[in-house]
Each structure stands twice: as structure tokens, then as C-alpha cells.
C-alpha positions as CSV (number, residue, x, y, z in Angstrom):
1,M,0.2,0.3,0.0
2,N,2.8,2.5,0.6
3,R,4.5,1.4,-2.1
4,K,1.5,2.5,-4.5
5,K,1.7,5.9,-2.7
6,G,5.2,6.4,-3.2
7,I,4.7,5.5,-7.0
8,L,1.6,7.6,-7.6
9,A,3.3,10.6,-5.5
10,A,6.2,10.3,-8.3
11,V,3.6,10.4,-11.3
12,V,2.0,13.5,-9.8
13,I,5.8,15.1,-9.4
14,L,6.6,14.1,-12.9
15,V,3.7,15.2,-14.4
16,I,4.1,18.5,-12.2
17,L,7.8,18.7,-13.5
18,A,6.7,18.3,-17.3
19,G,3.8,21.1,-17.5
20,A,6.1,23.5,-16.4
21,W,8.5,23.6,-18.5
22,W,6.5,23.2,-21.5
23,L,5.0,26.2,-20.1
24,G,8.2,27.8,-19.8
25,S,9.1,26.6,-22.7
26,P,9.9,29.6,-26.0
27,G,7.2,27.9,-28.2
28,A,5.1,27.8,-25.7
29,P,1.5,29.6,-26.6
30,E,0.4,32.2,-24.3
31,T,-2.5,31.6,-22.7
32,V,-5.2,34.5,-22.4
33,P,-8.0,34.7,-19.6
34,A,-11.3,34.0,-21.4
35,S,-12.4,37.5,-19.5
36,S,-10.0,39.6,-21.6
37,G,-10.6,38.5,-25.1
38,Q,-12.0,42.4,-26.3
39,E,-8.2,43.2,-24.6
40,A,-6.0,40.6,-26.4
41,S,-7.4,41.0,-29.9
42,L,-6.0,45.0,-29.6
43,P,-2.3,44.2,-30.2
44,M,-3.3,41.9,-33.3
45,Q,-5.4,45.2,-34.7
46,E,-2.9,47.9,-34.1
47,E,-0.3,45.1,-35.6
48,R,-2.5,44.7,-39.0
49,Q,-3.4,48.2,-39.1
50,E,0.7,49.3,-39.4
51,E,1.1,46.4,-41.7
52,S,-1.4,48.1,-43.7
53,A,0.0,51.7,-43.2
54,A,3.3,50.4,-44.2
55,S,1.7,48.6,-47.4
56,A,0.1,51.5,-48.6
57,Q,3.4,54.0,-47.7
58,K,5.0,51.8,-50.4
59,T,2.6,51.4,-53.0
60,E,2.4,55.2,-53.3
61,T,6.5,55.4,-53.3
62,E,7.0,53.0,-56.1
63,T,3.7,54.7,-58.0
64,A,4.8,58.1,-57.6
65,P,6.4,60.3,-60.6
66,E,9.6,60.8,-60.8
67,T,10.1,64.8,-60.3
68,A,13.0,66.6,-61.9
69,E,15.5,68.4,-60.4
70,P,14.9,72.2,-60.9
71,S,17.4,73.2,-63.0
72,A,19.3,77.1,-62.5
73,E,16.6,78.5,-65.5
74,D,13.5,77.2,-63.8
75,G,14.4,78.7,-60.3
76,A,15.6,82.3,-62.3
77,A,12.1,82.3,-63.8
78,D,10.6,81.3,-60.3
79,Q,12.3,84.0,-58.4
80,E,11.3,86.8,-61.6
81,T,7.8,86.7,-61.0
82,T,8.1,86.2,-57.2
83,D,9.7,89.3,-57.5
84,K,7.6,90.9,-60.3
85,P,4.5,93.0,-58.5
86,Q,1.3,91.5,-58.7
87,T,-1.0,94.7,-60.8
88,Q,-4.5,94.6,-60.9
89,P,-6.6,95.0,-64.2
90,Q,-7.6,98.0,-64.6
91,T,-10.7,98.8,-66.2
92,T,-12.8,101.3,-67.9
93,A,-15.9,102.4,-67.9
94,P,-17.3,102.0,-71.5
95,A,-18.0,105.1,-73.9
96,D,-21.3,105.9,-73.8
97,P,-22.5,105.1,-77.6
98,G,-25.3,107.6,-77.5
99,K,-23.3,110.6,-76.7
100,K,-20.4,112.3,-79.1
101,E,-17.5,113.6,-78.1
102,P,-17.0,117.4,-79.2
103,V,-14.6,117.3,-81.8
104,K,-11.4,120.1,-81.0
105,T,-10.8,121.9,-84.1
106,Q,-7.8,124.1,-84.5
107,P,-7.5,127.5,-86.5
108,E,-7.3,127.2,-89.8
109,Q,-3.8,128.2,-91.0
110,S,-2.6,130.4,-93.9
111,T,0.3,132.1,-95.9
112,C,0.6,134.8,-97.4
113,T,4.1,137.1,-98.7
114,L,5.0,140.4,-96.7
115,T,7.2,143.0,-98.3
116,I,8.1,146.0,-97.3
117,R,10.0,148.4,-99.8
118,C,11.1,152.1,-99.8
119,D,12.7,152.5,-103.2
120,T,11.7,155.9,-103.8
121,L,14.0,156.9,-101.2
122,V,17.0,155.8,-102.6
123,G,19.1,158.3,-104.0
124,K,17.5,161.2,-103.1
125,P,19.0,162.5,-99.9
126,E,18.2,166.1,-100.8
127,E,14.3,165.6,-100.6
128,L,14.6,163.2,-97.9
129,D,15.1,164.0,-94.3
130,K,19.1,164.0,-93.8
131,S,18.2,162.7,-90.1
132,K,16.8,159.9,-92.0
133,A,18.7,158.8,-95.1
134,E,21.2,156.6,-93.3
135,L,17.6,154.5,-92.5
136,V,17.1,154.0,-96.1
137,P,18.4,150.6,-97.4
138,A,20.8,150.5,-100.6
139,D,18.4,148.2,-102.2
140,G,15.5,150.0,-101.2
141,L,14.4,146.2,-99.1
142,L,13.4,146.7,-95.4
143,Y,11.4,143.4,-94.7
144,S,10.6,140.2,-96.9
145,A,9.2,137.0,-95.6
146,T,5.9,134.3,-95.9
147,V,3.8,134.7,-92.6
148,S,1.2,132.5,-91.7
149,F,-2.4,134.1,-90.5
150,T,-5.9,132.8,-89.3
151,A,-9.0,132.9,-91.4
152,G,-10.4,136.2,-91.0
153,E,-7.2,138.9,-90.3
154,S,-6.4,141.3,-92.4
155,V,-3.6,142.9,-93.7
156,F,-3.3,145.4,-90.8
157,D,-3.4,142.4,-88.3
158,V,0.0,140.8,-90.5
159,L,1.8,143.8,-90.7
160,Q,1.7,144.8,-86.4
161,R,2.4,141.2,-85.6
162,A,5.4,140.6,-87.9
163,M,6.9,144.2,-87.1
164,K,6.8,143.0,-84.0
165,E,8.8,139.3,-84.3
166,A,10.8,141.1,-86.4
167,G,11.8,144.2,-84.1
168,I,10.9,146.8,-86.3
169,P,9.4,149.4,-85.0
170,M,5.8,150.1,-86.8
171,E,3.3,153.3,-85.2
172,F,-0.1,154.0,-87.0
173,T,-3.3,155.9,-85.8
174,S,-6.7,154.5,-85.6
175,V,-9.7,156.4,-87.7
176,P,-13.1,155.5,-85.8
177,V,-15.2,157.7,-89.0
178,Y,-13.8,155.4,-91.2
179,G,-13.6,152.5,-88.5
180,S,-9.9,151.9,-89.4
181,A,-6.1,152.6,-89.1
182,Y,-4.1,154.8,-90.8
183,I,-0.1,153.9,-90.9
184,E,2.1,156.4,-90.1
185,G,5.5,154.8,-89.8
186,I,7.2,151.7,-90.6
187,A,11.1,151.3,-89.6
188,N,11.6,154.7,-88.4
189,L,10.4,155.9,-91.4
190,Y,7.3,158.5,-91.2
191,E,4.7,160.2,-93.2
192,F,6.0,163.9,-94.5
193,D,9.6,162.6,-94.2
194,C,10.1,163.3,-97.9
195,G,7.6,166.1,-98.7
196,A,3.9,166.9,-97.7
197,L,2.0,163.7,-99.9
198,S,4.8,161.2,-98.9
199,G,3.7,158.6,-96.6
200,W,3.2,154.7,-96.8
201,V,0.5,153.2,-99.5
202,Y,-0.3,149.1,-99.6
203,S,-1.4,146.5,-102.3
204,V,-2.4,143.1,-102.5
205,N,-1.8,140.8,-105.5
206,G,-0.9,144.3,-107.5
207,V,-3.6,146.3,-106.7
208,F,-4.1,148.3,-104.4
209,P,-7.4,149.1,-102.5
210,N,-8.8,151.7,-101.6
211,Y,-10.0,151.4,-98.4
212,G,-8.2,151.0,-95.2
213,C,-5.4,148.0,-94.6
214,S,-7.4,147.0,-91.2
215,K,-10.5,146.4,-93.3
216,Y,-8.6,143.7,-96.1
217,T,-9.2,140.4,-95.1
218,L,-6.5,138.4,-96.1
219,K,-7.0,135.0,-98.2
220,D,-4.5,132.0,-98.1
221,G,-1.5,132.9,-101.5
222,D,-1.8,136.6,-101.2
223,E,1.2,138.9,-101.7
224,V,1.4,142.0,-100.2
225,L,3.4,145.2,-101.0
226,W,4.1,147.8,-98.8
227,Q,5.8,151.3,-100.1
228,Y,7.0,154.4,-99.4
229,T,5.5,156.9,-102.0
230,C,6.4,160.4,-102.3
231,D,3.4,161.3,-104.7
232,L,0.2,160.1,-103.1
233,G,0.7,156.7,-104.6
234,A,1.3,157.8,-108.0
235,D,5.3,156.9,-108.3
236,V,4.7,153.6,-106.9
237,G,1.8,152.6,-109.6
238,G,-1.3,153.5,-107.4
239,D,-3.3,156.9,-107.4
240,N,-5.1,159.0,-104.9
241,G,-6.9,155.9,-103.9
242,A,-4.1,153.7,-102.3
243,W,-3.2,155.7,-99.9
244,S,-3.8,153.5,-96.5
């Protein structure tokens, strides 16, 4: 009887030692309590999620297109684009089709030739005031030029402006009765400097008008000639009607 108990006790000890050795070996499965089944599944789910993320990252790396290294020109272009100030497009209000803009018109410009002569005084020192002899040119020409004028201007308007621009003195007298201007002197040569019938007369295109120079309206291309007369115009091709 005691022998059987000893044998049974030895067998139990062997079984216990065998179980302990088996549980302590590296290949032995870990036992999870039944009540912590949900907690045991969490490490496995995290491991699967990590494997899925690693797989997705690997796939993205394999399928991502290769990008070329930026060149120096691309960098300069990007820099230039960045440095340029961004301007907002400017918009203008559309013109009103029913509204007409006023047309600015410039005064029409015309030209004429203006000549001033004193040939009748050349070589006549005995008849001319001695203080005026030096004022007479040898060829009798005092002025000659092509001058501009606007529509409606008169012979007097052109003469006055031209003398002012040329620095040649000119004097005149307004005659209210006739509504005109009478030319007394040009280039310091005055009426009566060569006798009682001397003074200035004018002609346009070879014709001596019988009215004042401020009433003669010029036309484009006219030729105006002022002459000093010693005989009321008779010595320059005119007559008494030519007196200015």
C-alpha cells in the first residue's frame, strides 16, 4: 500500500514538472484569460493597421512619378515671377454710344507774302530828311517774308504781328470815322519825311485797295506789298485811292 502511494506521488510530481517545463519553453503558446478576449485582440488589430499603413506607403512610393530636379533657369523664372509686383487689371467704363465727344478744331492756318520797300527814297538825299538818310537800305528792301495768319485776319493784323516779331518799329493811328487804321511810320520812316505827299501805301496782288488796311481780309496765298510813296502813290503805280 505504501509502495503504491509512493509510485503515485512520483507520477504526480513528474506530471507537474513536465507541465512547468512545457509552459516555460519559448515555443509554448501564451494563454489569455477568457474575460480579456477583447483586450487580447487589440495588439493584433494594431499590428494589422501598421502592416496596412506600411503597405500603402510602399505602394505610394513605388507609384509616385519621378520629379526632375529644378534647373537654374526654372529657379530664376520662379524668382522673377515672385519679385514682379502683382498688378490688378484696370477697367475703364464703356463709352456711352449715344454721347458724342466734342471735336477740337484748330484754327485754319494760311500764309501770305509780306514785303516792305522804300525804293522811292533811294538816291534822294536832297528830298529826304537828312536824319533819315541812313535808315534807307541801298536796295530799298526793308522786309520780306512768308507769314502765317488765321482766317479772318486783315492786312493790318499781319503787318502789326510781323513787325513786332521782327523787332521793326511801327506806328499807326486809329480812324474811328472810317473804322480803320492809318499807318504813320514803318522802320522809323514816317509820313512827310520826303515831302507833303509822302507816306505809306499798300497793295494786294498788285492791286491798290481804296480802303484802309484793317478792313482788307486776307486770303491764302495773297501777296502784300507796302511801299513808301512821295506822290500819293502815283510814283509806285497807284493813285490817290491807294493812300493807306
